[in-house]
N, C-alpha and C positions, 0 to 999 in steps of 0.2 A: 183425841184421835192422834195416832202416830203420823208425823209429817216427815216425809223423806224428800230431800231436795236433790234433783239431778241436774247437772250442768251439761248443756248440749253444745258441742263444738260445731263449727261450720261444716255443713255437709252431712251431719249425723241424722239418720232417719230411724224412727222408732215405730214399731207396730203398736196398735191400740192396747194389746195386752201388756205392753211394757210400761204403760202409764200408771199401773197399779202395783202395790206390793202387799204382802200379807202382814196383818197385824198380829198381836200375840195370840189371838184366838183362831187364827187362820182366815179370818174374814178379810176381804179386800179393803184397802184403805186408799184414800186419794193421795196422789203424788203431785207436788208442786214442781213444775219444770221452769228453770231459769236459764237463759242463754249465757254462754261464756262472755267475759269482757272482750271487746273487739281486739283481734290479734293485730300486732304491729305489722304493717306492710313490709314485704320482703324488698329490700333495696338492691342487694347483690345476690344473685343466684349462687348455688353451690358450684355450678360450672364456672361462673365468672371468678369466684374466689380461687378455685383451682387454677384457672388460667392466669390469674394475677401472680401466683407463686411461680409459675413457669416464666412469665415475663420478667419477674424479679431476678430469677436465677440466670436467665439468658443475658440480661443487661449486665449483671455483675461479672459474668464470664467473658464479655465481649470487649474487644479493643477498638471497635469501630469509632466510637466518639473520640478516643485519643488520636486516632489517625486523622480524623477530620480537623481537630483543633491544631494538630501538628502541621498540616498542610496550610491552613489559614494563616498561622503565625510564622512558620519557618519559610514556606515556599512563596506565599503572597506578601506577608508582612503587614506594616501599618496600613490601616484602611480608613483614613479620614475621608469624609464624604467629598465628592468631587474629584478624588484622586484616581489614577489609573489602577491602583491596587483595589480600591472599593469596587470598581467596575469588574475587575478580574474575579473578585470574590463572589459577585452576583452570578457570573458565568459558571464558576466552579460549583457553588451550592445548587444551582439549577440542574446541572448535569448529574450531580450526586443523588439528588432527590428523584430524578427521573430513573436513575439506575436501580433504585430500590423499589420502583413501581408506583411512586406517587404521581397523581395528576398535577402537573406543575403549571403555574401561570406567573407571569411577571406583571406587577401592578406599578405603573409609572408614578414617580414622585419627583418633584423638583426640589433639589437640596442645595444648601449653601456651599460655597467653595472658598474656604479660608485657608490661606497658606502661611506657614511660619517663615519668617525671614531671619535676619541677623538678630541675635539677642545677647547683649553683653552689658555688664555693669561693673563699675569700679568706684570705690571711695577715693576721692581725689583730695579731700581735706578732712582731717579728723584729729582729735587730741593725741599728742605724743607721736605724731607722724615723723618718721625718718625723712630726711630731705630727699626730694626727687623720687619718692615711692608712692605707690597706690595699693589699695587692698581690693583684690578681685572679689566680686560677689557672684555667686552661682544662682542663676534664675532662668525662667522661661516665660514666654508670653502666655497670657490667658487667651483662650479661644474667643474670637470676635474682637480682640483688642485692635484698636487703631494704632497707627505707627507714630513714632517720634519723627522729627526731621531726620534725614539720612545721616547727618553728623551727630545726632543725638541731642539730649538736653542735659544741662548741668545745673543742679539746684540743691539747696539745703534739704535735709530729710527731717520730717516730723514723725515720731513714732508714738502710736497709741495702741491700746489694747482693744477697745470696744467702740461701737458707734456713739454711745453716750459720751465717752471721753472726748471724741472728736468734736461733737456738737457743743461741748462745754467750752471749747477753745475759741477765743476771739478770732474772727475771720482773718484779721491781718497777721495772725500767727501761722496761718495755713496757706494763704494766697501766695501763688508763685512757687510753692514748694512741692516736694515729693512726699506723699503720705505712705507710711508703712503701718498696716494693721498687723499687730503681733498677737493674734488670738491663737493659743495652742490647741492642737488636737489632743484630746484627753486619752493618753495611752493607757492609763489605769482602767478607764472604762472599757477600752477595747480588750485589754487583757482579761477582763471579766466576761468576755463574750458579747459585748455590746458595741462592736465596731461601728455599726450603722448609726447608732445613736450619737456616738462621738463625732462621726463625720457630719451628721446633720447639724450639730451645734456649731461647728467651725465653718462649714461650707457657705454659710450666709455671707461671710466676708468676701468670699470669692465672687459670689453673685452680685451683691449690692455695694461692696466696698468702693469700687471706682466711681460710681455715681454719687455716693455719699461724700467722697473726697472732693469731687468736682464741684458740688454745691457750695463747698467752703472755699473754692478758688484754687484748689490744688491743680498742678499741671501734669501729674502722673500719680499712679497708685500702685503700690506693691502690697502683697499679702504674704503672711507666713504660710508655707505650703500646708495643704490640708491632708495630713496623713502621718503615719507613724515611723517612717524610715529615719534611720540615724546615720546615713551614709552620704550626707550632703547631696541629696537627690531632690530636684524640684518636681513638684506635682502640678501638671497643667489641669485644664478644665474650663468650662464655658463661663464667661462673665455675662452680665445682663445690664445693658445700658438703659437707664430710665429716660423717658421722653422729656423730662423737665430738667435735665442736667447736661452739660457739655460732655462729649466723649473724650476721654483722656487715655493715654497709653496705660496698659494694665499688665502686671506680671506677678509671678509667684517666686519668691526667694526660698532657698532651703531653710529649714528650721535653724540650722547652725548659723547661717548668715543673718537671719532675723535676730537671733540672740546677740550676735556680734554688733549689729547696728544699734540695737537698744542699749547695749552697754556703753557704746561710744557716745550716743546721744545724751546719755545721763552726764557724761563728762564735759560735753561742750558741743561746739558746732561741727556738724557732719555734712559734707557736700558729696553728692554722687553724680557721676556721669552715666547716663542711661541711654542705651541704643536698642530700640525695638523696631523692626521694619516688616511686620506682617502685612498681608494684603487680603482684602475681600474681593474676590473675582465674581463675575456674573454666575448666577445659579446654574446648576448642571442637572441634566436629566439622569435620574437613577431609578432604582426599583426596589420594592419589597418583593422577596421571593416567597411564593405561596406553594406548598406541597400538600395535597389532600389524599388521604385514604378514605374513600367514600363509605359512608355508613350503609349497612345492609338493610336496616329497617327505617331509619330516620335520617336520610342523607342530608336533609336540609338543616338539621341541628348540628352545630359545630362546636368541637372542643379545640381551642387554640392552645398549642404549646410553642414557645417562642424564645428567641434571644435576639440580640442586635448584632448585625453584621459589620457595622462601622466601628472604628476604634480611633483613639487618639494616635498621634503620629510620633510620639517619643519612643514608645516600645513597639512590640509587634502584636499587641491586642490578644494575648493568649487567655488571660483570666477575665479581661473586660473587652469584648465579651465573646471571644471565640469559643470559650467553654460553654456558654449558654446556647449558642447556635448548635454546637456539636451534640450536646445531650438531647436537644430537641429532635435533631436528625436521628439520633440513636433510638428514641422512642418509636419513631416510625419504622426504623430498620428492624428492630426486635419484633414488633408486631407482624411485619411482613414475613420475616424469617420463620416465625412460628405458624404462619398461615392462619392467623386469627382473623375473625371477621367482626370488627366493631359495629355495634348497632347504629352509632352516630358517627358523623364524619370527624376524623382526627386531622387537624390542620396544623402543619408545621409552618411557622412564619419566621423568616430571617429579616428582621426590621432594618431599614436604612435610616441613618441620621438620628439615632438616640442621643449621641454625645453633644451635638451642637445645633439643636433646633427641634428635634422630635418630629420632623416633617413626615417621616414614614408612617408613624402611628396616627398622626392627625389626618393624613390622606386616607388611610384605611378606614378611619371612623367616618369620614365623609362618603367614601365609596360604598360602604356597607351599612349606612345609617338605617336603611329600611329593613335590615336583617338582624338588628341587634337583639330582637326578641327571640331569634333562633340561635343566638350564640349561647350555648348551654353553659360554657365556662371558658375562662381564659387563664393561662399560666405563663409566667415569664421567669426565666433564670438569668439573673444579672448580678450575682453576688460572688462571682469567682468560681472556684472549683474545690473549696474546702469541704471536709466531711459534712454531709447533711444530717440534721437532727430530726427533721420532719417537714411539715408543711405549714406555711402561713396561709391563713384564710381571710379574705376580705369579703364578707357577705353576711347573710343571716346566721345567727349563732346556732340554729338548728343544723346547719351544714356540718358543724363539728361532730355532732352526735351521729349524723348519718354516716360519716366517714370512719367511724370507730372500727369496723371490720377491716377496712383498708389499712388503718394505722397499725392494727395488730400484725398484719403481714409486713409492713415497712419496718416494724420494730425488730424483725429478724436481722436487719443490717444496721440497727441502732438509729433508725430514722422514724420512730413511731410518734413523735410529738406532734400535736395539732394545736396551733396557736392562732387566736383571732387577732388580726393585724389591721392597722389603719390603711395600709397601702401595700400593694404587692409588686408593682413594677411601673416604670415610667411609660413604657410603650403600651401597656394594657390599661393605663389610667383612663383613657376615654371610655373603654368598655366598663371599667369599674363605675364610672360616673353614670353610665347608662343602666346600671343595676345588674350587670353580668357578674355572677360569682367568680372571684379571682383568687389565684393561688400562686405561691412561689415556694421553692425549697427554703427551709431554714438552714443556712450554711454557717459553718465555723468562720466567724469574721475577725478573729483575733489578729491575723496577719495580713488580711486582704488589703487594707489601706496602707500597708508598707510599700506596696507595689502599684496600686491603683493610680492610673494616669501618669505613670512615670516611665522612664527608659527601662526600668526593671520588670515591666510587664512582659515577660517572655515565657517560652514554653517550659523551661526548667522549673517554674513555680508550680506547675501542675503535677500532682501525685496521681499516676494512672488509676490506682485502686480507688482513690477518693472521687475521681471523675466518674468512674463506673458506678460508684454508689449514688452519685447525683443522677446519672442516667436511669438507674433503677427506680428512684423516687419519681422522676418525671414520667417514665414509661408506665409504672404501676398506677399512678394517679390518673394519667390520661386514659388508660384502658378501662379503669374502674368507672370513671365519669362517662365514658362512651357507652358503657354497658349497664349503667344504672337502670333499674326497673322503674324508678320514679324520677320526676323532675326535681331539681333542687329548689328549695324555697327562696324567694327573692325578697 
């Protein structure tokens, strides 16, 4: 008997006479009917995909983000938590988000108030020294550093490269001295596009160096600046005092001065006079700025797009992280300008205190602990303003497959890469740990750490076109996630 197989799609209806076909003699023969394999669920409707292209083009053509970062960096300036500038930035971003139609609220957070004082150093004894001369050392205090006495300290310098090298030294060779960790930032790694990895390898000495030195009896600790600048510029950043070690003054010397000290220490005794007079003042009340575009169908489900509003005090905080706040604001601005209606709530967050405590993100996690299951996704931009290559994803690997149609749109501006990452941002880390799918733009990191945490973090380092490209990535991703027809797997 002739067998004919007919595959039935979803919704296909056949009359009884369609279940039979004619055999060679014209007699009816039985037909076996089999259903089609289950169709892949639609994640992004054709309308959403069309709207994403509009969002992309509008963001690429807009100068709104650049105007925001220009105001934050040029008009307001350095925004270290507890400062008048940080408070002014909260006020400014609040008003701007209201102006574009967001529902804005300020969420209180108590933040540290550390202020930089005098910071000078000089080599007062070294091999080959001309009579009655000193060698100036260019440095800055690390965040949270305690102070030297007002008149400073004068002591011999011990130079090491690694923690292991320090631990191998007898305690009496370290006690009473100033320890310099000379671990270099890997500029070749950065040149190959892996600036973040190079930073990660070196920054542990900024975080843990002072306590490691103190355990060996050192009276102060200096580190080689963590970054790639070759212009005798020190890089600040937070240090981390351990509970089991004395707190000693901590600073970062320029790469050039680290090399100078190491060379002289090889030749003989080197003595330094160091003056650092920072202060830690009482905590100050500040705020995370929250701006919502309420979802039309699932307003309780939240898409976070964010950057941090605070910055270090040496520069004006343009690339770290005025840019991240600005592109997050631009995402909301573009969606509002196009009169789009996201199904889920898009929430712009300008975090406070990422740089020296992460108090803002920790407070948000506490305040919204019962809502984490309704946080659909979280995104943070905190890698500068370099050309974006795509999106980092911290979450279920299936998310990468789901976002393929979005990546195809992003590729039109060279940002179509999707990369599974271990981490997407310091401020969204509590949400990552709660299982919320997390994202961040993949940004060109080759030059970012030349300026990061330095006096050179200023507006001129931002290329407007590249900032707009970052805005497009953030806006497209945010709207795609807000309008996804399916939840993201966790």
